[in-house]
C-alpha positions as CSV (number, residue, x, y, z in Angstrom):
1,X,0.1,-0.1,0.1
2,X,3.0,2.3,0.9
3,X,6.5,2.4,0.7
4,X,8.4,5.0,2.9
5,X,11.7,4.0,2.0
6,X,14.2,6.6,2.3
7,X,16.1,7.5,-1.4
8,X,19.2,7.4,0.2
9,X,21.6,5.2,1.9
10,X,21.4,6.7,5.3
11,X,19.4,4.7,7.8
12,X,16.8,6.3,10.4
13,X,18.3,6.2,13.6
14,X,16.6,3.4,15.8
15,X,15.6,6.0,18.5
16,X,14.1,8.0,15.8
17,X,11.3,6.0,15.0
18,X,9.4,6.8,18.9
19,X,9.9,10.4,18.8
20,X,11.8,13.8,18.0
21,X,14.4,13.3,20.6
22,X,15.8,10.7,18.9
23,X,16.6,12.3,15.9
24,X,20.0,13.8,14.9
25,X,18.7,17.3,15.0
26,X,18.6,20.7,17.1
27,X,14.9,20.8,17.9
28,X,13.4,21.2,14.7
29,X,9.7,22.3,14.1
30,X,7.0,19.4,13.8
31,X,4.4,20.1,11.4
32,X,1.6,17.9,11.7
33,X,-1.4,17.3,9.3
34,X,-4.4,14.3,10.1
35,X,-7.1,13.1,7.8
36,X,-6.3,13.9,4.4
37,X,-8.4,10.8,3.4
38,X,-7.6,11.1,-0.4
39,X,-8.5,14.6,-0.9
40,X,-5.0,15.6,-2.5
41,X,-5.7,19.8,-3.4
42,X,-6.8,20.5,0.7
43,X,-3.4,18.5,1.4
44,X,-1.6,20.9,-0.6
45,X,-3.1,23.6,-0.1
46,X,-2.4,23.0,4.0
47,X,1.2,21.7,3.5
48,X,2.2,24.9,1.3
49,X,0.4,27.4,4.5
50,X,3.5,27.1,5.9
51,X,6.0,28.8,3.6
52,X,2.7,31.4,2.6
53,X,2.7,32.5,6.6
54,X,5.6,35.3,6.9
55,X,6.6,33.5,9.8
56,X,8.0,30.3,8.7
57,X,10.0,29.1,6.1
58,X,8.3,26.7,3.7
59,X,8.2,22.8,4.3
60,X,7.4,22.0,0.9
61,X,7.6,23.4,-2.7
62,X,6.3,22.7,-6.2
63,X,7.9,21.7,-9.1
64,X,7.3,22.8,-12.8
65,X,4.3,20.0,-12.9
66,X,2.5,20.9,-9.4
67,X,3.8,18.3,-7.6
68,X,5.4,18.8,-3.9
69,X,8.6,17.9,-2.7
70,X,10.5,18.2,0.3
71,X,12.0,21.8,1.2
72,X,12.0,21.6,5.3
73,X,15.5,20.8,5.9
74,X,15.1,19.3,9.7
75,X,11.6,19.8,10.2
76,X,9.7,16.8,11.4
77,X,6.6,16.1,9.1
78,X,4.1,14.0,10.9
79,X,1.0,12.4,9.0
80,X,-1.1,11.6,11.7
81,X,-3.2,9.3,10.4
82,X,-6.3,8.6,7.8
83,X,-4.0,9.1,4.4
84,X,-7.1,7.2,2.3
85,X,-10.6,6.8,1.7
86,X,-13.5,8.9,1.0
87,X,-11.6,11.7,-1.2
88,X,-10.9,11.3,-5.1
89,X,-7.2,11.1,-5.4
90,X,-6.2,8.2,-2.5
91,X,-3.4,7.1,-4.6
92,X,-2.1,10.4,-5.5
93,X,-1.7,11.3,-1.8
94,X,-0.2,7.8,-1.1
95,X,2.6,9.0,-3.5
96,X,2.7,12.4,-1.7
97,X,3.9,10.9,1.1
98,X,6.2,8.5,-0.6
99,X,7.6,11.1,-2.2
100,X,8.4,13.4,0.6
101,X,9.3,10.0,2.8
102,X,12.1,9.4,0.5
103,X,13.3,13.4,-0.4
104,X,13.3,14.4,3.5
105,X,16.3,13.4,6.1
106,X,15.6,9.9,7.5
107,X,13.0,9.9,10.3
108,X,11.9,13.1,9.6
109,X,8.8,12.0,7.3
110,X,6.4,9.9,10.4
111,X,3.2,8.2,9.5
112,X,1.0,7.4,12.4
113,X,-1.6,4.5,12.0
114,X,-5.2,5.9,11.3
115,X,-8.8,3.6,11.9
116,X,-8.3,3.9,7.7
117,X,-4.6,2.1,7.7
118,X,-5.9,-0.3,10.3
119,X,-8.6,-1.0,7.7
120,X,-6.1,-2.3,5.2
121,X,-4.3,-4.6,7.8
122,X,-7.9,-5.8,9.1
123,X,-9.9,-5.9,6.2
124,X,-12.0,-9.3,7.5
125,X,-13.3,-7.1,10.5
126,X,-14.9,-4.0,8.4
127,X,-17.0,-3.9,5.7
128,X,-14.8,-1.3,3.4
129,X,-14.9,-3.2,0.0
130,X,-15.7,0.5,-2.1
131,X,-13.0,2.1,0.0
132,X,-9.6,2.5,-1.0
133,X,-8.2,0.3,1.9
134,X,-10.9,-2.0,1.5
135,X,-9.5,-2.7,-2.0
136,X,-5.8,-3.5,-1.0
137,X,-3.8,-6.7,-2.3
138,X,-2.6,-9.2,0.2
139,X,0.6,-7.5,-1.2
140,X,0.0,-4.1,-0.3
141,X,-1.0,-5.4,3.3
142,X,1.9,-7.1,3.6
143,X,4.0,-4.0,2.7
144,X,2.3,-2.0,5.0
145,X,3.3,-4.5,7.5
146,X,6.7,-4.2,6.6
147,X,6.7,-0.4,6.7
148,X,5.1,-1.0,10.6
149,X,7.9,-3.3,11.4
150,X,10.5,-0.8,10.0
151,X,9.5,2.1,12.1
152,X,7.9,4.2,9.2
153,X,4.7,3.7,10.4
154,X,3.9,3.8,14.0
155,X,1.0,3.8,16.6
156,X,2.1,7.2,18.5
157,X,5.2,9.7,17.9
158,X,6.4,12.0,20.8
159,X,6.9,15.5,19.9
160,X,8.4,18.4,22.2
161,X,5.1,18.7,24.5
162,X,2.7,16.4,22.7
163,X,2.3,13.2,21.8
164,X,1.0,12.5,17.6
165,X,-1.2,9.9,17.6
166,X,-4.5,9.3,15.3
167,X,-7.1,9.0,17.9
168,X,-5.2,9.0,21.3
169,X,-5.7,7.2,24.5
170,X,-7.0,8.7,27.8
171,X,-4.8,7.2,30.5
172,X,-0.4,7.3,30.2
173,X,1.2,5.6,27.8
174,X,4.5,5.1,26.6
175,X,4.9,5.6,23.0
176,X,7.9,3.1,22.6
177,X,6.2,0.9,24.5
178,X,3.1,1.0,22.4
179,X,5.0,1.3,19.1
180,X,7.1,-2.0,20.2
181,X,3.9,-4.0,21.1
182,X,2.6,-2.7,17.3
183,X,5.2,-4.5,15.8
184,X,4.8,-7.4,17.5
185,X,1.5,-7.3,16.2
186,X,1.6,-6.9,12.7
187,X,4.6,-9.3,12.6
188,X,2.2,-11.9,13.7
189,X,-0.2,-10.8,10.8
190,X,2.3,-10.4,8.1
191,X,2.8,-14.0,8.1
192,X,-1.0,-14.9,8.3
193,X,-1.6,-12.8,5.4
194,X,-3.5,-14.9,2.4
195,X,-3.5,-18.2,4.5
196,X,-6.7,-19.6,5.9
197,X,-5.5,-18.3,9.2
198,X,-5.8,-14.7,8.0
199,X,-9.6,-13.8,9.5
200,X,-8.8,-15.5,12.8
201,X,-5.7,-13.7,13.4
202,X,-7.1,-10.1,12.5
203,X,-9.4,-11.2,15.3
204,X,-6.9,-12.8,17.5
205,X,-4.7,-9.4,17.3
206,X,-7.2,-6.8,17.7
207,X,-8.4,-8.8,21.0
208,X,-4.8,-9.0,22.4
209,X,-3.5,-5.7,21.4
210,X,-6.6,-3.4,22.1
211,X,-4.3,-0.5,23.2
212,X,-3.2,-0.3,19.8
213,X,-6.0,-2.0,17.9
214,X,-8.5,-2.2,19.3
215,X,-12.1,-1.1,17.7
216,X,-14.2,-0.2,21.4
217,X,-17.7,-1.0,22.0
218,X,-20.6,-0.6,19.9
219,X,-18.6,-1.7,16.5
220,X,-15.9,1.3,17.2
221,X,-14.4,4.9,18.9
222,X,-16.3,4.1,21.9
223,X,-14.9,3.3,25.0
224,X,-12.1,0.6,24.7
225,X,-11.0,2.1,21.6
226,X,-7.5,1.7,21.3
227,X,-5.2,4.7,19.7
228,X,-5.9,4.7,16.2
229,X,-10.3,4.4,17.2
230,X,-11.2,6.4,20.5
231,X,-13.3,9.2,19.5
232,X,-12.5,12.4,21.0
233,X,-15.6,13.3,22.8
234,X,-14.2,10.4,25.3
235,X,-10.7,12.3,25.7
236,X,-11.0,14.0,29.1
237,X,-9.5,17.2,29.3
238,X,-6.7,16.1,31.6
239,X,-5.7,13.4,29.2
240,X,-2.1,12.8,28.2
241,X,-0.9,16.1,26.0
242,X,-1.9,14.5,22.2
243,X,-2.3,16.0,19.5
244,X,-4.9,13.7,17.5
245,X,-7.2,13.4,14.7
246,X,-10.0,11.3,13.6
247,X,-12.5,13.1,14.7
248,X,-13.7,15.8,12.7
249,X,-13.9,19.3,13.3
250,X,-14.3,22.6,11.4
251,X,-11.2,24.4,13.2
252,X,-8.5,22.5,15.3
253,X,-9.8,22.2,18.9
254,X,-8.4,22.2,22.4
255,X,-9.5,20.5,25.3
256,X,-7.4,21.1,28.2
257,X,-3.8,18.7,27.4
258,X,-5.3,17.5,23.6
259,X,-5.7,19.2,20.2
260,X,-7.5,17.7,17.5
261,X,-6.6,18.7,14.1
262,X,-8.8,17.0,11.9
263,X,-10.3,19.8,9.8
264,X,-9.6,18.8,5.7
265,X,-13.4,17.1,5.5
266,X,-15.4,20.1,7.4
267,X,-14.0,22.2,4.8
268,X,-14.6,21.2,1.8
269,X,-17.3,22.8,0.8
270,X,-15.6,26.1,0.7
271,X,-12.6,27.9,0.1
272,X,-10.4,28.0,3.0
273,X,-10.3,26.2,6.4
274,X,-7.4,23.7,5.5
275,X,-4.1,23.7,8.0
276,X,-1.3,22.2,9.8
277,X,-0.2,22.4,13.3
278,X,3.4,23.8,14.3
279,X,5.1,22.7,17.4
280,X,8.4,23.9,18.2
281,X,9.8,23.9,21.8
282,X,8.6,27.7,22.0
283,X,4.6,26.3,21.5
284,X,2.1,25.0,19.3
285,X,0.1,27.0,16.7
286,X,-2.3,26.3,13.9
287,X,-1.8,27.9,9.9
288,X,-4.9,28.3,8.6
289,X,-5.6,28.8,4.7
290,X,-8.3,31.7,4.5
291,X,-10.5,32.1,1.6
292,X,-9.0,34.5,0.1
293,X,-5.8,32.5,-0.2
294,X,-3.8,34.1,2.5
295,X,-2.8,32.5,5.8
296,X,-3.6,32.8,9.5
297,X,-1.8,31.8,12.5
298,X,-3.8,30.6,15.7
299,X,-1.9,29.9,18.8
300,X,-2.8,26.6,21.3
301,X,-1.8,26.6,24.9
302,X,1.2,24.3,26.1
303,X,0.1,21.9,28.6
304,X,2.0,22.6,32.5
305,X,3.0,25.9,30.2
306,X,3.5,29.4,32.2
């Protein structure tokens, strides 16, 4: 489904899988975007908003054909889950993420597991046959498992003050441990894909690795859901500091320690509204595209900050 192998010989430092502190870089800015869902034009508008604001150097730049390329030097770009499904340009969104991952320094493009990437892995547990995720072949499912095993796709990623996860968790968690468990699960699944044990293995792993893979009560999103499925309404204000997507918002919303950045789909019907978050050691802001094409900046509170 996706190949995030860098286009150079350098390998990602092992510690860089789990957080920005593992990179050989001096406190880089982190740009994040969630829930692109196959809407390529909206993703382009959001990603280019970084350089279109006078306070920020570009993250990406367009070539003569309009394709975006890496321009962010030591920046980190987090695609916070749900790259695909719903929109018209799923394959092109995946290609965009692959290209930026090839061009960026190792470990500087991160992808967290969204419930729609989950749907590629666990196709027999959801009825998504008409969506991009549900039409992926067994080879594509194995490739996604490889990307997880190699550390390119993770359950959670530690930023400066926040942890990035598609849906988040109510209680404290350790990103490295959660990612280890995630790898453990997909290595089992990879060996079962395409065999008679495939569906049974999917069911067993979702039950055994609930904190990462669980759907939750009532068919998904409710209590008991894992880090790719829990709805924002169930994240309390005193949950661990997290930047999440998953639950659609008109604009990025902060509830205590948690910020939800899923804004693309809610703004498709009119010009503007696309946004990314930019986290540095000094703070967290949203860069939001206005209807006239300009970009405005919104600031958020840092948990425990003065």
